[in-house]
N, C-alpha and C positions, 0 to 999 in steps of 0.2 A: 531581516523577515525573509523566512525562504518560502517557493511556491513552488505546487506540484504540479508539472507542467503534463499535459494531456499526452496519451503514450498510445503505439496502436496494440501496448498490451493489452488495455483494458477492453478490446475486443473479444480475451483469451474470455474474460472472466462472467460467470453466468450473471444473469440481474440478480439482485440484491445480497452477490455474494460477498461486495466488499464489507458490508454490514453485518456479516457472519463471521469473515476473520477480524475486523478490528467494530465491536459492538458500540466503540462510542459514537460511530459514525451512525447515530437513529433518529435526530432530532431535528427533522425537516422541515423548512418553513416555508410558506408561499408568500411572496412578496410583489407589489406592485411595482409599476415603473417610479421612478425621480424618490422612491422610501430612503427614507435616510437608515443604515445598518448600524452603524453606532458614529460618536463624534468624541473628539477629544475631551478630556476629563472624567469621561466617564470611566468605570471599573471595568477592568478589560477582565472579563467571567469569561469569552469565548474565545476560539477561533475558529473560522469559517470555512466552509468546502463550499464551492459553488459549483450544484449542477446542472443547473441551468439558468441562461441569462449571461448578462454582462452590469460589471459593477466595476469603479472607477474611485481608485482611492487619491481624495485631494487633501492642500493645505488651506489656511486663511491668511493671510500677510495683515500686519498691523490695519494696512489702508483695506482689508477687505476682498483683495484680488485673489481670486480661486488657482494654486499653481495645483495641474495635475502631478500623483507622483505614477501611478499607474494604473495597468486597464487590466482586469480582471475575465479571464475568460472563465468556461465550463471547465471543472476540473483541475484548478484551481485553489491554493491554499490560500487565506491570505488573514491579516490581524496576529498571528502567530506572534512576533518579535516584538510584540508590546506586550502579548501576553506572559511572555517569558521573562520579558526584562524590565516591564514597568507595571507599576500600579493601575495606570488609567491609558488610554489609547492617545498617541500624540497626532492623530489625525482622524477624517470623516473619511467615510465608505457609503457608497450612493448607488445605489441600481438605475441602469441605463435603460433596463428593458424589466417587465415580470420575470421576474427572477424566482429560482427553488434553492435554498441554502440549506445547506447541514448546522448545524451547530454545535459545536464541542464545547464541553464544558474545560475550564481552566485543570483540574486536576485529573479530568480522563486526558488532558490533548498532554499532560506530563508522562502521563504514563505510558501515551504513546511516544512517546522519542526514545524508549526504549529500543534501539536500532536492531539489537540482536533478536528480540522477541518478533518484532516488525518482518525481521529478515525470514525467520523460521516459519512465521504463520504465512506469508508471500511463498515461500518455498513449498508448504504443505498443498497448499491451495494451487498450486501449478502442478503438482505430484496429482492431487484428487482431478482436476480437468484435462491434465493432455500427460499422463504419465502412465509408462511402459515397465513391466517388470525386465528385470537386468540383472547378468553375472556381475560381480564387481570382485576383484579379484579372485575368479575360480569358484566363489560361492553366491546362490543363488539370494534373492531377498532384499534385493536394489531396486530400485524404480527408478530409472533415467525422465526427467524432465526435457521430453524431445521436442524438444524449440532452443536453437540458437538466440541467446539473452546476453546483449550486451551487459556489461557491469553500471554504465553510466544511465540506460534505460532502465533496469531495477532498479536504481537509486531514485529515480526519476519517479515512479510508480508510487515508491513507497515515505518519499517526502525526505532524504538526505542526500549526502554527497555520494560520489563513486568511489572517493577513497574511503569512507566510513562504511561502504559494503565492501571493499576490498579489504579492510580490515577485519570485519568480521568475518567473512568467507573463510580470509583467511585463518581463524581463529576457529571455527567451524571444520576447517579443513586439519587440521592439526589434531583434533579432538576425536578424528576420525567417521567424525558426520557428512560429509558432504567429500565429493569428489569432482574430477569433471573429466568428458569424454569426448573427443572432436566438436569442444567446444560447447558442449552440451552439459548441464548438471547433474549428477547423479546423486543422489539420497543412497547414500549406502544403507543393508542393516541395521546398524546401529539407531540410523536417524529413523528410519520406519519404525523399529520398538519403541523407539521415543516417542514419537511426535504422531507417529500414523498405526498406532497399535490395531485398526481394523484394517489396514490395506491388504496384507496378505491374503486373508479369507473373501476380502471384495473382490479381488484379482480372480483369484479363484473362481469365483461364482459367473464370472463375466467371461470366464471360459479363458483365460490368460494364465493357467499355473505353471505353464514350461516357460520362465524366461531364456530369452536369446542375448547375445551380445553384441549383435548389432541388426542392423536394416531393422529395427522395432515398428512397430505402428502402435501410437497412441489407444489405450486401453482406455473406454467411455463405461465408466461405470458411475455406479449412485452413492457410492462413498464419500461421507465426508469428514470434512478434513479436523478436526482437532482445535480449538484456541489455546497459544500456548497463555498463559497468565502468570501474572505472580505472584 
């Protein structure tokens, strides 16, 4: 079972932007305190993202004793291991306070496990939020994500391992889609053309048509990054 821990990167994302990038995060439900979310032997149709509140995962012994497995805080995903590996849940999940939870259907969750698409989506979203025009390899048209983001934090945000992020980032780099500059991510003109087709016009409209190679300032514009789909 993996969890998505809370991260300071969340502070960079506009409200509801996660739902735009990953549309599976759209079924929100409010539950009262001590509500049972799922129990053993129930069909594992969902993965759950806790947005508000607290949740406890536990098992029952043959003697009826409750054994706590984990406490879930806002920003964490739970129930994932059961969905991927089992037809039914292996434990109980119960709210410890009034909570708001995103229910993600199994089929949608499996599509989210394409780490490359999730990585591309999140980079495109950062380009929208804190992207700046950049000269890459002597050519304009690239975008600098004007924040140093450690790979472990990026992995934490998209719900995968650092090794997986590193592998997929290396693949994107080998394909000429991304690069790095002073520990910041550069989205090359090829990336912009493929995944951010409206970005050049948006940058120009924001008055940032002349890209620079250093000391850039984030371009706060209204362009919305498209979602990469299968």
